[in-house]
C-alpha positions in Angstrom: 44.2 -25.3 -6.6 43.3 -23.7 -3.4 40.0 -23.9 -1.6 37.4 -21.1 -1.9 38.0 -18.9 1.2 35.2 -17.6 3.7 36.1 -13.9 2.5 34.7 -14.9 -1.0 31.5 -16.4 0.4 30.9 -13.2 2.8 31.7 -10.8 -0.2 29.0 -13.0 -2.2 26.7 -12.7 0.3 27.1 -9.2 1.4 26.8 -8.1 -2.2 23.5 -9.9 -2.6 22.1 -8.8 0.3 22.9 -4.8 -0.3 21.6 -5.5 -3.8 18.4 -7.0 -2.6 18.0 -4.3 0.2 18.4 -1.5 -2.5 15.8 -3.3 -4.7 13.2 -3.4 -1.8 14.0 0.2 -0.9 13.6 1.5 -4.1 10.4 -0.3 -4.8 8.6 0.9 -1.5 10.0 4.4 -2.3 8.4 4.2 -5.8 5.0 2.9 -4.3 4.9 5.6 -1.7 5.6 8.3 -4.3 3.1 7.0 -6.7 0.7 6.8 -3.9 1.3 10.3 -2.9 1.2 11.6 -6.6 -2.5 10.0 -6.9 -3.6 11.6 -3.5 -2.2 15.1 -4.5 -1.7 15.5 -8.2 -0.8 19.1 -7.6 2.6 18.1 -5.7 3.5 15.4 -8.2 6.6 17.3 -9.3 7.8 17.9 -5.8 7.1 14.3 -4.8 9.1 13.2 -8.1 12.1 15.4 -7.2 12.4 14.1 -3.6 11.9 10.6 -5.3 14.7 10.9 -7.4 16.9 12.2 -4.6 16.2 9.7 -2.1 16.7 6.9 -5.0 20.4 8.1 -5.7 21.1 8.0 -2.0 20.1 4.3 -1.7 22.1 3.7 -5.0 25.0 5.5 -3.5 24.8 3.2 -0.3 24.3 0.1 -2.1 27.6 1.1 -4.5 29.5 1.8 -1.3 28.4 -1.7 0.1 29.3 -3.5 -3.2 32.8 -2.0 -3.3 33.3 -3.1 0.4 32.2 -6.6 -0.5 34.7 -6.5 -3.6 37.5 -5.3 -1.5 36.8 -8.2 1.1 37.0 -10.5 -1.5 40.2 -9.5 -3.0 41.9 -8.8 0.5 
C-alpha cells in the first residue's frame, strides 16, 4: 500500500477552502441583499435578481475550484 501523497492533501485543503469561501461569500451576499431590501422595499425585486446572479457566479467559481482540486488528486 502506497502512502498518501501530498497531491491528495493539497486537493483536500483546496476543496475545503473553496467551499468555505463560497459559503462565506454567499452568506455576506445574502445579508447585504436583505439589508438593502429592508432599506428600500420597492427595489427588492432588482436586488433579488442581482443577488441570484452573483450567487450563481460564486457557485460557478467554487465548482471550477473543486474540479481543479479533483484533477490535482487524480494526476
